[in-house]
ZAROLUM-865639 format. One record per residue (C-alpha): x, y, z; residue number from 1. Coordinates in steps of 0.05 Angstrom, whole numbers. Example, Ala and Ser with C-alpha at 12.3 -4.5 7.8 and 13.67 -1.06 7.14 Angstrom:
BEGIN
+--------+--------+--------+-----+
:      X :      Y :      Z : num :
+--------+--------+--------+-----+
:    246 :    -90 :    156 :   1 :
:    273 :    -21 :    143 :   2 :
+--------+--------+--------+-----+
END
This chain:
BEGIN
+--------+--------+--------+-----+
:      X :      Y :      Z : num :
+--------+--------+--------+-----+
:   -684 :  -1332 :   -695 :   1 :
:   -706 :  -1344 :   -622 :   2 :
:   -673 :  -1328 :   -557 :   3 :
:   -643 :  -1398 :   -555 :   4 :
:   -605 :  -1386 :   -619 :   5 :
:   -578 :  -1322 :   -590 :   6 :
:   -550 :  -1359 :   -532 :   7 :
:   -512 :  -1405 :   -579 :   8 :
:   -466 :  -1347 :   -597 :   9 :
:   -450 :  -1334 :   -524 :  10 :
:   -380 :  -1340 :   -497 :  11 :
:   -396 :  -1410 :   -476 :  12 :
:   -414 :  -1428 :   -547 :  13 :
:   -350 :  -1397 :   -573 :  14 :
:   -310 :  -1440 :   -526 :  15 :
:   -329 :  -1504 :   -561 :  16 :
:   -403 :  -1517 :   -547 :  17 :
:   -447 :  -1522 :   -608 :  18 :
:   -523 :  -1520 :   -610 :  19 :
:   -558 :  -1585 :   -626 :  20 :
:   -601 :  -1591 :   -687 :  21 :
:   -645 :  -1642 :   -651 :  22 :
:   -697 :  -1606 :   -611 :  23 :
:   -722 :  -1670 :   -577 :  24 :
:   -687 :  -1699 :   -516 :  25 :
:   -691 :  -1775 :   -513 :  26 :
:   -670 :  -1783 :   -440 :  27 :
:   -659 :  -1735 :   -382 :  28 :
:   -586 :  -1724 :   -363 :  29 :
:   -559 :  -1754 :   -300 :  30 :
:   -518 :  -1694 :   -283 :  31 :
:   -545 :  -1624 :   -294 :  32 :
:   -507 :  -1559 :   -293 :  33 :
:   -552 :  -1500 :   -288 :  34 :
:   -533 :  -1431 :   -313 :  35 :
:   -580 :  -1373 :   -311 :  36 :
:   -567 :  -1321 :   -365 :  37 :
:   -607 :  -1258 :   -361 :  38 :
:   -622 :  -1216 :   -420 :  39 :
:   -603 :  -1144 :   -420 :  40 :
:   -674 :  -1122 :   -407 :  41 :
:   -685 :  -1169 :   -349 :  42 :
:   -617 :  -1158 :   -317 :  43 :
:   -634 :  -1085 :   -304 :  44 :
:   -698 :  -1102 :   -266 :  45 :
:   -675 :  -1129 :   -199 :  46 :
:   -701 :  -1164 :   -159 :  47 :
:   -747 :  -1202 :   -208 :  48 :
:   -773 :  -1272 :   -220 :  49 :
:   -764 :  -1300 :   -289 :  50 :
:   -789 :  -1362 :   -326 :  51 :
:   -736 :  -1410 :   -350 :  52 :
:   -738 :  -1448 :   -416 :  53 :
:   -693 :  -1509 :   -421 :  54 :
:   -643 :  -1512 :   -478 :  55 :
:   -598 :  -1572 :   -492 :  56 :
:   -525 :  -1573 :   -515 :  57 :
:   -485 :  -1635 :   -533 :  58 :
:   -424 :  -1654 :   -494 :  59 :
:   -360 :  -1630 :   -529 :  60 :
:   -320 :  -1694 :   -515 :  61 :
:   -332 :  -1765 :   -538 :  62 :
:   -318 :  -1800 :   -472 :  63 :
:   -364 :  -1752 :   -435 :  64 :
:   -434 :  -1772 :   -457 :  65 :
:   -472 :  -1733 :   -407 :  66 :
:   -511 :  -1673 :   -430 :  67 :
:   -511 :  -1606 :   -397 :  68 :
:   -577 :  -1570 :   -392 :  69 :
:   -575 :  -1495 :   -396 :  70 :
:   -634 :  -1453 :   -381 :  71 :
:   -644 :  -1390 :   -420 :  72 :
:   -691 :  -1334 :   -405 :  73 :
:   -753 :  -1332 :   -447 :  74 :
:   -765 :  -1264 :   -475 :  75 :
:   -840 :  -1273 :   -470 :  76 :
:   -835 :  -1285 :   -395 :  77 :
:   -788 :  -1226 :   -379 :  78 :
:   -831 :  -1184 :   -333 :  79 :
:   -830 :  -1160 :   -261 :  80 :
:   -858 :  -1204 :   -208 :  81 :
:   -862 :  -1193 :   -133 :  82 :
:   -801 :  -1220 :    -97 :  83 :
:   -821 :  -1275 :    -50 :  84 :
:   -763 :  -1265 :     -2 :  85 :
:   -748 :  -1207 :     48 :  86 :
:   -697 :  -1154 :     28 :  87 :
:   -624 :  -1171 :     43 :  88 :
:   -598 :  -1152 :    112 :  89 :
:   -568 :  -1082 :    118 :  90 :
:   -497 :  -1070 :    143 :  91 :
:   -497 :  -1032 :    211 :  92 :
:   -461 :   -972 :    181 :  93 :
:   -517 :   -963 :    129 :  94 :
:   -563 :   -941 :    185 :  95 :
:   -521 :   -879 :    198 :  96 :
:   -491 :   -862 :    130 :  97 :
:   -532 :   -841 :     70 :  98 :
:   -542 :   -893 :     17 :  99 :
:   -509 :   -849 :    -35 : 100 :
:   -444 :   -861 :      1 : 101 :
:   -447 :   -935 :    -13 : 102 :
:   -464 :   -927 :    -87 : 103 :
:   -390 :   -921 :   -103 : 104 :
:   -378 :   -987 :    -68 : 105 :
:   -428 :  -1027 :   -109 : 106 :
:   -375 :  -1078 :   -126 : 107 :
:   -368 :  -1097 :    -53 : 108 :
:   -408 :  -1158 :    -31 : 109 :
:   -418 :  -1122 :     35 : 110 :
:   -463 :  -1069 :      5 : 111 :
:   -490 :  -1103 :    -57 : 112 :
:   -556 :  -1139 :    -56 : 113 :
:   -541 :  -1186 :   -114 : 114 :
:   -494 :  -1245 :   -106 : 115 :
:   -424 :  -1240 :   -136 : 116 :
:   -381 :  -1290 :   -170 : 117 :
:   -317 :  -1314 :   -138 : 118 :
:   -276 :  -1273 :   -186 : 119 :
:   -312 :  -1209 :   -167 : 120 :
:   -308 :  -1228 :    -94 : 121 :
:   -233 :  -1237 :    -98 : 122 :
:   -227 :  -1171 :   -137 : 123 :
:   -266 :  -1131 :    -85 : 124 :
:   -233 :  -1161 :    -24 : 125 :
:   -174 :  -1111 :    -22 : 126 :
:   -222 :  -1052 :    -28 : 127 :
:   -264 :  -1079 :     28 : 128 :
:   -203 :  -1088 :     72 : 129 :
:   -183 :  -1015 :     58 : 130 :
:   -252 :   -991 :     78 : 131 :
:   -251 :  -1033 :    142 : 132 :
:   -183 :  -1003 :    159 : 133 :
:   -208 :   -932 :    150 : 134 :
:   -269 :   -945 :    194 : 135 :
:   -225 :   -978 :    248 : 136 :
:   -174 :   -921 :    249 : 137 :
:   -230 :   -869 :    251 : 138 :
:   -263 :   -903 :    309 : 139 :
:   -196 :   -907 :    345 : 140 :
:   -182 :   -832 :    335 : 141 :
:   -251 :   -812 :    360 : 142 :
:   -242 :   -855 :    421 : 143 :
:   -173 :   -826 :    437 : 144 :
:   -198 :   -755 :    429 : 145 :
:   -258 :   -769 :    475 : 146 :
:   -211 :   -797 :    528 : 147 :
:   -165 :   -737 :    521 : 148 :
:   -222 :   -687 :    530 : 149 :
:   -249 :   -724 :    591 : 150 :
:   -181 :   -729 :    625 : 151 :
:   -159 :   -657 :    609 : 152 :
:   -158 :   -607 :    667 : 153 :
:   -215 :   -557 :    668 : 154 :
:   -168 :   -497 :    665 : 155 :
:   -107 :   -489 :    620 : 156 :
:    -41 :   -462 :    646 : 157 :
:    -43 :   -404 :    596 : 158 :
:   -109 :   -377 :    623 : 159 :
:    -97 :   -317 :    669 : 160 :
:   -112 :   -332 :    742 : 161 :
:   -176 :   -311 :    777 : 162 :
:   -181 :   -235 :    776 : 163 :
:   -210 :   -236 :    847 : 164 :
:   -163 :   -274 :    895 : 165 :
:   -177 :   -273 :    969 : 166 :
:   -125 :   -220 :    984 : 167 :
:   -147 :   -171 :    930 : 168 :
:   -196 :   -122 :    960 : 169 :
:   -186 :    -65 :    911 : 170 :
:   -230 :    -97 :    859 : 171 :
:   -288 :   -103 :    908 : 172 :
:   -290 :    -29 :    922 : 173 :
:   -327 :    -15 :    857 : 174 :
:   -397 :    -26 :    883 : 175 :
:   -466 :      5 :    879 : 176 :
:   -521 :      7 :    929 : 177 :
:   -596 :      7 :    913 : 178 :
:   -663 :     -5 :    946 : 179 :
:   -702 :    -65 :    923 : 180 :
:   -774 :    -83 :    941 : 181 :
:   -788 :   -156 :    957 : 182 :
:   -851 :   -194 :    941 : 183 :
:   -878 :   -179 :   1011 : 184 :
:   -871 :   -105 :   1001 : 185 :
:   -811 :    -95 :   1046 : 186 :
:   -755 :    -52 :   1020 : 187 :
:   -683 :    -72 :   1035 : 188 :
:   -615 :    -45 :   1016 : 189 :
:   -575 :    -87 :    967 : 190 :
:   -502 :    -76 :    949 : 191 :
:   -479 :   -100 :    881 : 192 :
:   -405 :   -112 :    868 : 193 :
:   -380 :    -99 :    797 : 194 :
:   -324 :   -142 :    771 : 195 :
:   -284 :   -103 :    719 : 196 :
:   -278 :   -130 :    649 : 197 :
:   -207 :   -153 :    634 : 198 :
:   -219 :   -167 :    561 : 199 :
:   -181 :   -104 :    541 : 200 :
:   -118 :   -129 :    575 : 201 :
:    -76 :   -183 :    541 : 202 :
:     -4 :   -201 :    549 : 203 :
:     35 :   -262 :    527 : 204 :
:     80 :   -260 :    589 : 205 :
:     24 :   -248 :    639 : 206 :
:     47 :   -179 :    660 : 207 :
:     12 :   -111 :    659 : 208 :
:     56 :    -61 :    624 : 209 :
:     41 :     13 :    625 : 210 :
:     83 :     66 :    589 : 211 :
:     72 :    136 :    617 : 212 :
:     86 :    201 :    581 : 213 :
:     73 :    274 :    599 : 214 :
:     60 :    329 :    548 : 215 :
:     54 :    403 :    564 : 216 :
:     27 :    395 :    634 : 217 :
:     17 :    462 :    670 : 218 :
:     39 :    496 :    605 : 219 :
:    -26 :    497 :    565 : 220 :
:    -18 :    565 :    531 : 221 :
:     55 :    562 :    509 : 222 :
:     34 :    553 :    437 : 223 :
:    101 :    559 :    401 : 224 :
:    136 :    513 :    450 : 225 :
:     79 :    464 :    445 : 226 :
:     82 :    460 :    369 : 227 :
:    157 :    451 :    372 : 228 :
:    152 :    395 :    422 : 229 :
:     98 :    362 :    380 : 230 :
:    146 :    363 :    321 : 231 :
:    199 :    326 :    361 : 232 :
:    147 :    279 :    388 : 233 :
:    127 :    259 :    318 : 234 :
:    199 :    252 :    296 : 235 :
:    227 :    211 :    354 : 236 :
:    178 :    186 :    405 : 237 :
:    117 :    165 :    364 : 238 :
:    154 :    124 :    311 : 239 :
:    197 :     88 :    362 : 240 :
:    135 :     67 :    402 : 241 :
:     98 :     45 :    340 : 242 :
:    158 :      4 :    318 : 243 :
:    161 :    -37 :    383 : 244 :
:    163 :   -112 :    369 : 245 :
:    109 :   -123 :    421 : 246 :
:     48 :    -78 :    425 : 247 :
:     20 :   -111 :    487 : 248 :
:     24 :    -50 :    532 : 249 :
:    -17 :     12 :    549 : 250 :
:     11 :     79 :    529 : 251 :
:    -18 :    129 :    577 : 252 :
:     -5 :    202 :    558 : 253 :
:    -28 :    258 :    604 : 254 :
:    -34 :    330 :    581 : 255 :
:    -62 :    394 :    610 : 256 :
:   -139 :    396 :    610 : 257 :
:   -135 :    470 :    589 : 258 :
:    -89 :    455 :    530 : 259 :
:    -95 :    507 :    475 : 260 :
:   -149 :    484 :    425 : 261 :
:    -99 :    487 :    367 : 262 :
:    -51 :    442 :    404 : 263 :
:   -107 :    396 :    427 : 264 :
:   -132 :    386 :    356 : 265 :
:    -62 :    373 :    329 : 266 :
:    -45 :    324 :    385 : 267 :
:   -110 :    285 :    378 : 268 :
:    -99 :    282 :    303 : 269 :
:    -29 :    253 :    312 : 270 :
:    -53 :    199 :    360 : 271 :
:   -118 :    180 :    326 : 272 :
:    -90 :    116 :    293 : 273 :
:    -50 :     89 :    352 : 274 :
:    -91 :     30 :    379 : 275 :
:    -60 :     23 :    449 : 276 :
:    -55 :     97 :    468 : 277 :
:    -98 :    134 :    518 : 278 :
:    -95 :    210 :    518 : 279 :
:   -120 :    237 :    585 : 280 :
:   -133 :    310 :    601 : 281 :
:   -102 :    312 :    670 : 282 :
:    -45 :    345 :    707 : 283 :
:    -42 :    290 :    758 : 284 :
:     16 :    240 :    759 : 285 :
:     -1 :    186 :    809 : 286 :
:     57 :    150 :    841 : 287 :
:     45 :     78 :    821 : 288 :
:     -7 :     53 :    772 : 289 :
:    -31 :      0 :    822 : 290 :
:    -54 :     52 :    873 : 291 :
:   -128 :     61 :    885 : 292 :
:   -126 :    133 :    860 : 293 :
:    -81 :    118 :    800 : 294 :
:   -139 :    123 :    751 : 295 :
:   -183 :    171 :    790 : 296 :
:   -172 :    224 :    737 : 297 :
:   -192 :    177 :    680 : 298 :
:   -264 :    184 :    658 : 299 :
:   -304 :    186 :    594 : 300 :
:   -300 :    262 :    594 : 301 :
:   -225 :    267 :    609 : 302 :
:   -203 :    216 :    556 : 303 :
:   -192 :    251 :    490 : 304 :
:   -164 :    192 :    452 : 305 :
:   -180 :    120 :    468 : 306 :
:   -229 :     91 :    518 : 307 :
:   -232 :     97 :    593 : 308 :
:   -254 :     25 :    601 : 309 :
:   -186 :      3 :    574 : 310 :
:   -150 :     40 :    630 : 311 :
:   -197 :     10 :    682 : 312 :
:   -184 :    -60 :    654 : 313 :
:   -109 :    -51 :    659 : 314 :
:   -116 :    -22 :    730 : 315 :
:   -158 :    -82 :    751 : 316 :
:   -109 :   -131 :    721 : 317 :
:    -51 :    -97 :    756 : 318 :
:    -81 :   -117 :    824 : 319 :
:    -70 :   -191 :    809 : 320 :
:    -12 :   -191 :    761 : 321 :
:     60 :   -166 :    758 : 322 :
:     62 :    -93 :    740 : 323 :
:    113 :    -58 :    696 : 324 :
:    115 :     18 :    693 : 325 :
:    160 :     50 :    640 : 326 :
:    176 :    124 :    637 : 327 :
:    183 :    157 :    569 : 328 :
:    187 :    232 :    558 : 329 :
:    154 :    264 :    498 : 330 :
:    222 :    279 :    464 : 331 :
:    255 :    210 :    474 : 332 :
:    253 :    144 :    437 : 333 :
:    265 :     70 :    451 : 334 :
:    300 :     13 :    416 : 335 :
:    248 :    -30 :    380 : 336 :
:    256 :    -91 :    426 : 337 :
:    262 :    -57 :    493 : 338 :
:    190 :    -66 :    517 : 339 :
:    186 :   -139 :    496 : 340 :
:    252 :   -155 :    530 : 341 :
:    228 :   -121 :    594 : 342 :
:    164 :   -163 :    594 : 343 :
:    204 :   -227 :    583 : 344 :
:    253 :   -211 :    640 : 345 :
:    197 :   -192 :    686 : 346 :
:    161 :   -258 :    672 : 347 :
:    225 :   -295 :    693 : 348 :
:    242 :   -253 :    754 : 349 :
:    173 :   -234 :    781 : 350 :
:    117 :   -276 :    751 : 351 :
:    146 :   -345 :    764 : 352 :
:    175 :   -327 :    832 : 353 :
:    121 :   -306 :    882 : 354 :
:    172 :   -286 :    935 : 355 :
:    204 :   -233 :    891 : 356 :
:    184 :   -162 :    908 : 357 :
:    209 :   -112 :    857 : 358 :
:    264 :    -94 :    807 : 359 :
:    287 :    -34 :    768 : 360 :
:    311 :    -31 :    696 : 361 :
:    347 :     26 :    661 : 362 :
:    387 :     36 :    598 : 363 :
:    461 :     21 :    601 : 364 :
:    476 :     67 :    543 : 365 :
:    437 :    113 :    498 : 366 :
:    443 :    162 :    440 : 367 :
:    432 :    236 :    443 : 368 :
:    407 :    277 :    386 : 369 :
:    439 :    345 :    391 : 370 :
:    405 :    403 :    357 : 371 :
:    473 :    433 :    340 : 372 :
:    531 :    398 :    306 : 373 :
:    592 :    415 :    347 : 374 :
:    639 :    394 :    290 : 375 :
:    602 :    430 :    234 : 376 :
:    559 :    491 :    252 : 377 :
:    530 :    492 :    182 : 378 :
:    504 :    421 :    185 : 379 :
:    428 :    426 :    181 : 380 :
:    419 :    355 :    207 : 381 :
:    446 :    365 :    277 : 382 :
:    489 :    311 :    308 : 383 :
:    483 :    244 :    342 : 384 :
:    530 :    223 :    399 : 385 :
:    534 :    162 :    443 : 386 :
:    528 :    171 :    518 : 387 :
:    541 :    122 :    575 : 388 :
:    526 :    148 :    645 : 389 :
:    531 :    118 :    714 : 390 :
:    461 :    143 :    733 : 391 :
:    396 :    121 :    702 : 392 :
:    368 :    164 :    647 : 393 :
:    293 :    173 :    642 : 394 :
:    277 :    141 :    574 : 395 :
:    262 :     68 :    586 : 396 :
:    268 :     72 :    662 : 397 :
:    223 :     16 :    686 : 398 :
:    198 :     -8 :    754 : 399 :
:    172 :    -79 :    762 : 400 :
:    127 :    -97 :    821 : 401 :
:    102 :   -165 :    843 : 402 :
:     31 :   -173 :    868 : 403 :
:     22 :   -138 :    935 : 404 :
:     84 :    -94 :    933 : 405 :
:     73 :    -21 :    954 : 406 :
:    107 :     25 :    903 : 407 :
:    128 :     79 :    953 : 408 :
:    178 :     31 :    984 : 409 :
:    218 :     31 :    919 : 410 :
:    268 :     86 :    900 : 411 :
:    237 :    130 :    846 : 412 :
:    289 :    185 :    834 : 413 :
:    324 :    167 :    770 : 414 :
:    390 :    201 :    790 : 415 :
:    392 :    164 :    857 : 416 :
:    374 :     94 :    837 : 417 :
:    445 :     73 :    819 : 418 :
:    468 :     95 :    889 : 419 :
:    413 :     64 :    931 : 420 :
:    395 :      1 :    893 : 421 :
:    448 :    -53 :    885 : 422 :
:    463 :    -78 :    816 : 423 :
:    437 :   -146 :    795 : 424 :
:    496 :   -192 :    781 : 425 :
:    496 :   -250 :    732 : 426 :
:    481 :   -298 :    788 : 427 :
:    423 :   -257 :    813 : 428 :
:    395 :   -250 :    743 : 429 :
:    390 :   -325 :    739 : 430 :
:    364 :   -332 :    810 : 431 :
:    291 :   -314 :    812 : 432 :
:    293 :   -304 :    888 : 433 :
:    337 :   -243 :    885 : 434 :
:    297 :   -178 :    890 : 435 :
:    309 :   -105 :    900 : 436 :
:    365 :    -97 :    849 : 437 :
:    380 :    -55 :    788 : 438 :
:    386 :    -87 :    719 : 439 :
:    418 :    -50 :    661 : 440 :
:    381 :    -59 :    595 : 441 :
:    427 :    -93 :    546 : 442 :
:    404 :   -103 :    474 : 443 :
:    467 :   -129 :    443 : 444 :
:    510 :    -73 :    415 : 445 :
:    452 :    -26 :    405 : 446 :
:    436 :     30 :    454 : 447 :
:    369 :     23 :    489 : 448 :
:    344 :     94 :    481 : 449 :
:    352 :    160 :    445 : 450 :
:    343 :    229 :    476 : 451 :
:    332 :    296 :    442 : 452 :
:    374 :    353 :    468 : 453 :
:    343 :    416 :    437 : 454 :
:    320 :    485 :    458 : 455 :
:    252 :    454 :    474 : 456 :
:    279 :    414 :    532 : 457 :
:    260 :    435 :    602 : 458 :
:    330 :    420 :    628 : 459 :
:    385 :    451 :    586 : 460 :
:    445 :    421 :    622 : 461 :
:    458 :    368 :    568 : 462 :
:    447 :    413 :    509 : 463 :
:    516 :    426 :    477 : 464 :
:    520 :    494 :    444 : 465 :
:    566 :    507 :    386 : 466 :
:    629 :    550 :    391 : 467 :
:    593 :    615 :    376 : 468 :
:    546 :    606 :    436 : 469 :
:    600 :    594 :    489 : 470 :
:    631 :    663 :    487 : 471 :
:    589 :    690 :    544 : 472 :
:    621 :    692 :    612 : 473 :
:    563 :    662 :    652 : 474 :
:    566 :    594 :    685 : 475 :
:    523 :    560 :    633 : 476 :
:    569 :    582 :    576 : 477 :
:    630 :    558 :    615 : 478 :
:    598 :    490 :    627 : 479 :
:    577 :    482 :    554 : 480 :
:    647 :    503 :    531 : 481 :
:    677 :    447 :    573 : 482 :
:    628 :    396 :    545 : 483 :
:    642 :    422 :    475 : 484 :
:    717 :    413 :    481 : 485 :
:    709 :    343 :    509 : 486 :
:    661 :    322 :    453 : 487 :
:    703 :    351 :    397 : 488 :
:    759 :    302 :    414 : 489 :
:    713 :    241 :    413 : 490 :
:    706 :    191 :    356 : 491 :
:    632 :    207 :    342 : 492 :
:    652 :    259 :    290 : 493 :
:    672 :    204 :    240 : 494 :
:    609 :    162 :    254 : 495 :
:    555 :    212 :    238 : 496 :
:    534 :    182 :    172 : 497 :
:    532 :    112 :    201 : 498 :
:    491 :    135 :    261 : 499 :
:    439 :    168 :    217 : 500 :
:    432 :    102 :    179 : 501 :
:    424 :     65 :    246 : 502 :
:    363 :    105 :    269 : 503 :
:    311 :     71 :    225 : 504 :
:    340 :      2 :    237 : 505 :
:    347 :      6 :    313 : 506 :
:    293 :     56 :    333 : 507 :
:    245 :     59 :    274 : 508 :
:    260 :    133 :    266 : 509 :
:    263 :    165 :    197 : 510 :
:    322 :    214 :    193 : 511 :
:    286 :    259 :    143 : 512 :
:    230 :    270 :    194 : 513 :
:    282 :    291 :    246 : 514 :
:    313 :    341 :    198 : 515 :
:    244 :    368 :    183 : 516 :
:    231 :    379 :    257 : 517 :
:    298 :    415 :    265 : 518 :
:    281 :    460 :    206 : 519 :
:    215 :    479 :    241 : 520 :
:    253 :    496 :    305 : 521 :
:    303 :    540 :    269 : 522 :
:    247 :    578 :    235 : 523 :
:    211 :    593 :    302 : 524 :
:    270 :    593 :    349 : 525 :
:    259 :    661 :    381 : 526 :
:    187 :    647 :    402 : 527 :
:    205 :    577 :    424 : 528 :
:    260 :    600 :    470 : 529 :
:    216 :    654 :    499 : 530 :
:    162 :    604 :    515 : 531 :
:    213 :    557 :    545 : 532 :
:    239 :    612 :    590 : 533 :
:    168 :    628 :    611 : 534 :
:    155 :    555 :    626 : 535 :
:    215 :    547 :    672 : 536 :
:    199 :    531 :    745 : 537 :
:    126 :    515 :    730 : 538 :
:     98 :    457 :    770 : 539 :
:    129 :    391 :    751 : 540 :
:    185 :    422 :    709 : 541 :
:    258 :    438 :    718 : 542 :
:    277 :    500 :    756 : 543 :
:    352 :    507 :    749 : 544 :
:    391 :    571 :    742 : 545 :
:    438 :    539 :    691 : 546 :
:    379 :    523 :    646 : 547 :
:    354 :    595 :    648 : 548 :
:    424 :    621 :    632 : 549 :
:    431 :    574 :    572 : 550 :
:    363 :    594 :    545 : 551 :
:    381 :    667 :    553 : 552 :
:    445 :    657 :    513 : 553 :
:    405 :    625 :    457 : 554 :
:    353 :    681 :    458 : 555 :
:    405 :    736 :    454 : 556 :
:    440 :    703 :    396 : 557 :
:    378 :    691 :    354 : 558 :
:    350 :    760 :    369 : 559 :
:    416 :    790 :    346 : 560 :
:    413 :    750 :    282 : 561 :
:    343 :    776 :    268 : 562 :
:    364 :    848 :    283 : 563 :
:    420 :    847 :    232 : 564 :
:    399 :    876 :    165 : 565 :
:    403 :    831 :    106 : 566 :
:    460 :    847 :     58 : 567 :
:    438 :    888 :     -2 : 568 :
:    439 :    853 :    -68 : 569 :
:    482 :    888 :   -119 : 570 :
+--------+--------+--------+-----+
END
């Protein structure tokens, strides 16, 4: 059976058309309907030219006498022939997008080379409209982004200002001079100015914040006292600083360059994992970090932990930014949000108000960790009491300076600030133009700082001895007896358990580590008190007769305990 007989079983034949048994056509039809039907083999070879063989079908109705001529493809003529016409025009997007992208859209008349029927055209029209919409929206987004980039200012508001303004001369003092030989052989002197790298300094509020701590300055060989202070440092100071909600500050710790090798090794080991700490071997304590000589003692040789370039970067940034200097002794701790709140308040009062000069912040209330429990002498934990003083305590005491302010014009004595600096009122706190006032650090109901009062302290005035230590008739014993009687009537006795639970939540301090430090002090108390007595009146430390008397009372009591023979076991 030929190809013409196969076409008789086509869908057209099944719809009512039957093949004619007469193979001879008597007269040509007046109206001809041409349908090209490709075989499967020829349909896959596109574009091709095929030979057409006429085949005749009778009209299905009686009143319609015209014949329809259908042309079928001859199998013998199904072969490739060169296409006489040029390839179809390409869509403009095809010049930029790989052709594989358009293979999935072969049903679109836009990307298909072969003609489509009306049905397929109607079916592909929604898909084509979707593609046109995507292209249009993409073009619109690219155009809007281009316009935004062109119209954007060259410098964002969050970028720190130029580190070399016209009024800042301190940065230009770092210069080097050398002789250069020109092409003509003449030698001339050339001065090169070095701009410090500020990449080590970053702060969200645009302030330079430096926390300064002293450790064993001018007391390098008091080994027992040094180890005891290091224990308290690890129990109170270090965890509270590590727990601060913002770590965008520089912790500058200065210690004696001749520190005992054992203490030096232990101190460096404790600070090795603190990223923002700089341990400097120096007995200098410059007044004001912005001063030209503030970092004169910082070098690659004097820095034991950290990098000297970090200190130089902070010092350079302090010339053109608001400066915050916070004091923190090696036996004190801070509430976990104190430093971040200070930076935020300084940004409001000093950064955004160029006319503002300076401000002072100090804690409104604090906790004191007492080595001795005045209510229970056998309590190995010690005691915690709440203190609220009119003067400013040292932990957390902060000075804020605007650009260009000379630090020596600001009151620096912590026990005189409340008398010589007026308090900032609520109105002045909201008014950025008010300057030269004192702000009390308020962190809700939580105290802002914690202080350790132990036999390692240089000043012994606030150390409250228990009842057995106040029997001496000297002035120190009388003063401590008065403080003891006053404290015994307070409400802090019933809050001890709650206060110990508060330490890790408010200060990041682990109570068990505090108890461990106290146990170490009790085991080495005689040598610790002797070293503390020897360190009294050294340069930079307290020199009060009351402190010496209190230490002598402690030494006599502990030496008497060691001299007593142990009871014999029966």
